[in-house]
C-alpha positions in Angstrom: 0.0 0.0 0.0 2.8 2.4 0.9 4.5 2.1 -2.6 1.2 2.1 -4.4 0.0 5.4 -2.7 3.4 7.1 -3.3 3.2 6.2 -7.0 -0.4 7.4 -7.3 0.6 10.7 -5.7 3.4 11.5 -7.9 1.5 10.3 -11.0 -1.4 12.7 -10.1 0.9 15.6 -9.1 3.4 15.7 -11.9 1.9 18.9 -13.4 2.5 20.8 -10.2 5.5 19.0 -8.7 8.0 21.7 -9.6 6.1 24.6 -8.0 7.9 24.3 -4.6 11.3 24.5 -6.4 10.4 28.1 -7.6 8.7 29.2 -4.4 5.1 28.4 -5.3 2.6 25.9 -4.1 3.5 24.1 -0.9 6.6 26.4 -0.6 4.4 29.3 0.2 3.2 27.8 3.4 4.5 29.7 6.4 6.3 32.2 4.1 9.0 29.7 3.2 9.3 30.5 -0.5 12.6 32.3 -0.3 14.1 29.4 1.7 13.0 26.9 -0.9 14.5 28.9 -3.6 17.8 29.4 -1.7 18.1 25.7 -1.1 17.3 24.8 -4.7 19.9 27.3 -5.9 22.5 25.6 -3.6 21.6 22.1 -4.9 21.7 23.4 -8.4 25.3 24.6 -7.8 26.3 21.3 -6.5 24.9 19.4 -9.5 26.5 21.8 -11.9 29.9 20.5 -10.7 28.8 16.8 -10.6 28.7 14.0 -13.1 30.8 12.3 -15.8 30.4 9.4 -18.3 27.1 7.6 -18.0 24.9 9.2 -15.2 21.7 7.6 -13.8 19.1 9.9 -12.2 17.0 7.7 -9.9 13.6 8.9 -9.2 14.2 11.8 -11.7 10.6 13.1 -11.5 10.0 15.8 -14.0 13.7 16.1 -14.8 14.0 19.4 -13.1 17.7 19.0 -12.3 18.7 17.7 -15.7 19.9 21.1 -17.0 22.6 21.4 -14.3 24.4 18.1 -14.6 23.7 17.3 -18.3 26.7 19.2 -19.6 29.0 17.0 -17.6 27.8 13.7 -19.0 28.3 11.6 -22.1 25.1 9.7 -21.5 22.1 10.0 -19.1 19.5 7.6 -17.9 16.4 9.1 -16.3 14.5 6.5 -14.2 11.1 7.0 -12.5 8.1 5.0 -11.8 5.6 7.7 -12.9 4.4 7.9 -16.5 3.3 11.5 -16.0 6.5 12.6 -14.4 8.6 10.9 -17.2 6.4 12.8 -19.7 7.5 16.0 -18.2 11.1 14.8 -18.2 10.7 14.1 -21.9 9.6 17.6 -22.6 12.8 18.9 -20.8 15.0 16.5 -22.8 13.5 17.7 -26.0 13.7 21.4 -25.0 17.4 21.0 -24.2 18.0 19.0 -27.4 19.4 16.0 -25.5 17.5 13.3 -27.3 20.6 11.5 -28.5 22.2 11.4 -25.1 19.2 10.6 -22.8 17.3 7.4 -22.2 14.1 7.4 -20.1 13.2 4.3 -18.1 9.9 3.7 -16.3 9.8 1.5 -13.3 10.3 1.1 -9.6 14.1 1.0 -8.8 13.5 -1.5 -6.0 12.5 -4.4 -8.3 12.9 -3.4 -12.1 15.8 -5.1 -14.0 18.8 -2.9 -14.6 22.2 -3.7 -16.1 25.1 -4.5 -13.8 28.0 -2.0 -13.4 26.5 0.2 -16.1 26.5 3.7 -14.6 29.5 5.9 -13.8 27.6 8.1 -11.3 24.2 8.6 -9.8 21.9 11.4 -8.7 19.3 10.5 -6.1 16.9 13.3 -5.2 14.0 13.1 -2.7 13.7 9.4 -2.8 15.4 8.1 0.4 13.0 9.9 2.6 10.1 7.8 1.2 11.8 4.5 2.1 11.4 2.4 5.2 14.6 1.1 6.7 14.2 -2.2 4.9 13.5 -0.5 1.6 16.6 1.7 2.1 18.7 -1.3 2.6 17.3 -3.0 -0.5 17.9 0.2 -2.5 21.6 0.5 -1.6 22.2 -3.2 -2.5 20.6 -2.6 -5.9 22.5 0.8 -6.4 25.9 -0.8 -5.7 25.1 -3.5 -8.3 24.3 -1.1 -11.1 27.2 1.3 -10.5 30.8 1.0 -11.5 33.3 0.5 -8.7 34.3 4.1 -8.2 31.0 5.7 -9.0 30.2 8.9 -7.0 26.8 9.9 -5.7 25.0 13.2 -5.5 22.2 12.7 -3.0 19.7 15.4 -1.8 16.6 15.1 0.2 14.4 16.8 2.9 16.0 17.9 6.1 14.6 18.1 9.7 15.1 21.6 11.0 13.6 24.2 13.2 11.9 25.8 10.2 10.4 22.5 9.1 9.2 21.4 12.6 6.0 23.6 12.9 4.6 22.1 9.7 5.6 18.4 9.7 6.4 15.4 11.8 9.8 14.0 11.7 8.4 10.7 10.4 4.8 9.9 9.5 2.3 9.3 6.8 1.5 12.9 5.6 -1.6 14.0 3.9 -0.7 15.6 0.6 -3.5 17.5 -1.2 -3.3 18.5 -4.8 -4.8 21.6 -6.4 -7.7 19.6 -7.6 -8.6 18.5 -4.1 -7.4 14.9 -4.3 -5.5 13.8 -1.2 -2.9 11.1 -0.7 -1.2 9.6 2.5 2.5 9.5 1.7 5.1 8.0 4.0 7.8 10.7 4.6 10.7 11.1 6.9 13.0 14.1 7.4 16.8 13.6 7.8 18.8 15.2 10.6 22.2 16.1 9.1 24.1 13.7 11.2 21.8 10.8 10.3 22.0 11.6 6.6 25.8 11.5 6.6 25.8 8.4 8.8 23.6 6.6 6.4 25.9 7.2 3.5 29.0 6.2 5.6 27.2 3.0 6.7 26.6 2.2 3.1 30.3 2.5 2.2 30.6 6.1 0.9 32.8 9.0 2.1 30.9 12.2 2.1 33.0 14.9 0.2 30.6 17.9 0.4 27.6 18.4 2.6 25.1 21.3 2.4 22.5 21.6 5.1 19.8 24.2 4.3 16.6 25.0 6.1 14.5 22.6 4.0 16.9 20.5 1.9 20.2 18.6 2.5 22.6 17.6 -0.2 25.9 15.7 -0.3 28.3 14.4 -2.8 30.0 11.1 -1.8 32.5 8.7 -3.2 32.9 5.0 -2.4 35.0 4.1 0.6 34.9 0.3 0.4 35.5 -2.0 -2.4 32.1 -3.3 -3.6 
């Protein structure tokens, strides 16, 4: 039920998903628009310096971050389980003239077939916060199997902060309501900075750069242990 509801939410909300990134929609709650925009700018800066070879963007959503890392990569795979979100990604790919370099794959990363050791780096945005501990463990096992041995990560997600606390619980099923009135109960957790970094270290990565904003957290990391 957890995964089905999450997929339904992102499928239904693809047309308005990017609004928070530009300070609209849910970002306007509590006057947080400027903080959203600032954190998005910092993540954009991180991604502008990230990527090489064949990059996989896991849970790419609408492809919002594609313009920032695309210049650094020879090939790009955009992966998401939402048909509607991938349609938005396709529009971005076409608008940027990247058709010859980008492949779009539809499916759930936890169980869809993917080639072994195929990707030189990975972008993982706002995905881990929807995973239970077991799903997180499964995800990292799969991730390591599809990456090359020295592949770095760029990971960003939602942070737990004093700014966030009045509006959300640290871990819960949140009610998300779209503009058309449809509501979805979505599992979501918010990462403390120490827990976010510890998660990556535990999974065998060394954090190289860490940004902790009011709403988002971002890190680049490289493998520490031989996989």
